[in-house]
C-alpha positions in Angstrom: 24.1 4.7 19.1 21.1 2.3 20.2 21.5 -1.3 20.6 18.2 -2.1 18.5 20.3 0.1 15.1 23.7 -2.4 16.3 21.6 -5.5 16.4 20.7 -4.6 13.0 24.2 -4.5 12.1 24.2 -0.8 10.6 26.6 1.1 13.2 29.4 1.2 10.5 27.0 2.6 7.4 25.4 4.8 10.0 28.8 6.6 11.0 29.4 6.7 7.2 26.3 8.6 7.0 27.2 11.4 9.5 29.9 12.8 6.9 27.4 13.6 4.3 26.2 17.6 4.3 23.4 17.5 1.4 21.7 14.0 2.5 19.7 13.3 5.6 20.0 10.0 6.9 18.0 7.6 9.5 16.5 4.3 10.4 13.3 3.9 12.4 11.8 1.1 13.8 8.7 -1.0 12.8 6.1 2.0 14.7 8.1 4.3 12.0 9.9 5.8 15.3 13.8 7.1 14.9 16.4 5.2 16.1 18.8 7.1 14.6 19.0 10.3 12.4 22.4 11.4 11.1 24.4 14.5 12.3 22.6 16.5 9.4 19.2 15.5 10.0 19.6 16.9 13.7 20.9 20.1 12.6 18.0 20.8 10.0 15.5 20.0 12.4 17.4 22.2 14.9 17.5 19.1 17.9 20.4 17.2 19.6 17.9 13.6 19.5 14.5 12.4 18.3 15.0 9.0 19.4 11.6 7.4 19.5 9.3 10.6 17.5 7.6 10.0 15.0 8.2 12.0 11.4 4.8 13.8 12.3 6.5 14.7 16.1 9.2 16.3 14.3 8.5 18.0 11.1 6.4 21.1 11.1 3.0 19.7 10.1 2.8 20.5 6.2 6.2 18.4 5.8 6.0 15.9 8.7 2.3 14.0 7.9 2.6 12.9 4.7 6.4 11.6 5.8 4.7 9.4 8.5 2.1 8.3 5.8 5.0 7.0 3.4 6.7 5.5 6.4 3.9 3.0 6.8 3.5 2.2 3.5 7.4 1.2 3.5 6.9 -0.9 6.6 3.7 -2.5 5.1 6.0 -3.4 2.0 5.9 -0.8 -0.5 9.2 0.1 -2.1 10.3 4.1 -2.3 12.6 4.8 -5.1 13.9 8.7 -5.2 10.7 10.7 -4.5 10.7 13.8 -5.3 9.3 16.1 -2.8 10.0 18.6 -0.3 12.2 18.5 2.7 14.0 20.9 5.3 17.2 22.6 3.8 19.7 24.1 6.1 18.1 27.2 8.0 14.8 25.7 8.1 13.5 26.6 4.8 11.9 23.6 3.0 13.8 22.5 -0.5 13.8 19.7 -3.5 15.7 16.6 -2.6 15.3 12.6 -3.3 14.4 10.1 -0.9 14.6 6.7 -1.2 13.2 4.0 1.8 13.9 0.4 2.9 12.0 -2.2 4.7 14.7 -3.5 7.1 13.7 -7.6 7.6 14.4 -9.8 10.4 13.0 -13.4 10.3 11.0 -12.8 7.5 9.1 -9.5 9.0 9.6 -5.9 8.5 11.8 -4.7 11.9 12.2 -0.8 10.7 13.3 1.4 7.5 16.4 3.1 6.7 16.3 6.1 4.9 18.2 8.4 2.8 16.8 12.1 1.6 19.3 13.7 -0.9 19.1 16.9 -1.6 19.1 19.2 -5.1 19.6 22.3 -4.6 16.0 23.3 -5.3 14.3 25.6 -3.7 10.3 25.4 -2.9 9.9 28.2 -5.4 11.4 26.3 -8.1 9.6 27.0 -11.4 9.3 23.7 -12.4 9.8 20.9 -9.6 6.1 21.0 -8.2 4.7 20.1 -11.9 8.2 17.4 -12.1 6.4 16.2 -8.4 2.9 15.9 -9.7 4.2 13.3 -12.6 6.5 11.3 -11.1 3.5 10.6 -8.1 1.5 9.7 -11.0 4.3 7.3 -12.2 4.6 6.0 -9.2 1.0 5.2 -8.3 -0.2 4.7 -12.3 3.3 2.1 -13.5 0.5 -0.5 -14.4 -1.3 1.4 -16.8 0.6 4.7 -16.7 -0.1 7.4 -18.8 1.8 8.1 -21.7 5.1 10.9 -21.9 2.7 13.7 -23.3 0.4 13.1 -20.5 2.7 13.6 -17.8 4.3 16.3 -19.0 0.8 18.2 -19.4 0.5 17.1 -15.9 3.6 18.5 -14.9 3.0 22.2 -17.2 5.6 21.7 -19.1 5.9 20.8 -23.0 7.0 17.1 -23.8 10.7 18.0 -23.9 11.3 20.0 -21.5 9.8 17.6 -19.8 12.3 15.0 -20.7 14.9 17.6 -20.1 13.9 17.9 -16.6 13.4 14.5 -15.9 16.9 13.7 -17.2 17.9 16.1 -15.0 17.0 15.8 -11.4 17.0 11.6 -12.2 19.6 11.0 -14.7 17.3 8.6 -17.3 14.1 9.6 -19.8 10.4 9.5 -18.8 10.5 5.6 -20.2 13.2 4.4 -18.2 11.6 6.3 -15.0 8.9 4.1 -15.8 10.7 1.1 -15.9 12.8 1.5 -13.2 9.4 2.0 -11.1 8.1 -1.0 -12.5 11.0 -3.1 -11.7 11.6 -1.9 -8.1 7.4 -2.7 -7.3 7.8 -6.6 -9.0 11.2 -7.0 -6.6 8.9 -6.0 -3.3 6.2 -8.4 -5.0 8.7 -11.5 -5.2 10.7 -11.2 -2.5 7.7 -10.6 0.3 4.5 -12.3 -1.5 4.3 -15.9 -2.6 2.3 -14.3 -5.8 3.3 -16.4 -8.9 6.0 -14.4 -11.6 3.2 -14.3 -14.3 0.5 -12.3 -11.9 3.5 -10.0 -10.4 4.1 -9.1 -13.7 0.9 -8.2 -15.0 0.6 -6.1 -11.4 3.8 -4.4 -12.4 2.2 -3.6 -16.3 3.7 -6.3 -18.2 1.2 -8.3 -20.7 4.1 -10.3 -22.3 6.0 -12.7 -19.8 8.8 -12.9 -21.6 9.2 -9.2 -22.0 9.5 -8.8 -18.2 11.7 -11.5 -17.8 13.7 -9.1 -20.3 13.3 -6.2 -18.6 13.6 -7.8 -15.2 17.0 -9.4 -15.9 18.1 -6.5 -17.7 17.6 -4.2 -14.3 18.8 -6.7 -11.9 21.0 -9.1 -13.8 18.6 -12.7 -12.1 15.5 -13.6 -13.8 12.3 -13.2 -11.5 11.9 -17.1 -10.1 15.6 -16.4 -9.6 15.9 -13.0 -7.7 13.2 -15.1 -6.0 15.0 -17.8 -5.2 17.8 -15.7 -3.9 15.9 -14.0 -1.6 14.5 -17.0 0.1 18.3 -18.6 0.5 19.5 -15.4 1.6 16.7 -15.4 4.1 17.4 -19.4 5.0 20.5 -18.3 5.9 20.5 -15.7 8.1 17.4 -17.5 10.1 
């Protein structure tokens, strides 16, 4: 296992991730190059090793370019949580998965990212998945001033009831809960990585009532926004 991965203290976790047949797992450096890929990912790519390569160098062009763009955004501070997208399934066919990526920080600077993509066992041709991906992409991009649930359903090409049912099937959440999770995820990244005031972060994440933001944040994270920022800074100071 690469020394850079050992230095980040991830080796034990990555050993476990080799035994998840329906999940691909990876660690990349600050340039988006693979440091580690689990057994599932290597088998699906048909490669013994991908160390030192970027996603756009190992995946089909229709997939790899988007993954590399994601990596750049995550390394720049974006939080990606259960993003609905196409990935490679066993045998090389494309299928739907939920991808989560997090920035790895060392000495207050991004040094890489950790990611997981979990199979949904839905083929590329699944009737509603393309529409759901379009709708959830709108939530990810427009969470500060989000479309209504009927508008999201229209983006997905589904009735409101079918849209709500499909969102719950994929995410285990209602559309409103998914929006809240997206907003709080964006807020945690801003609190951890910037000096922007809590009041401004509330507005940027779609909360124009500061108390409503605090309630939603504490309900999801267990700390107030200010408490979370203090916790992150104290932890970084201890590591430093």
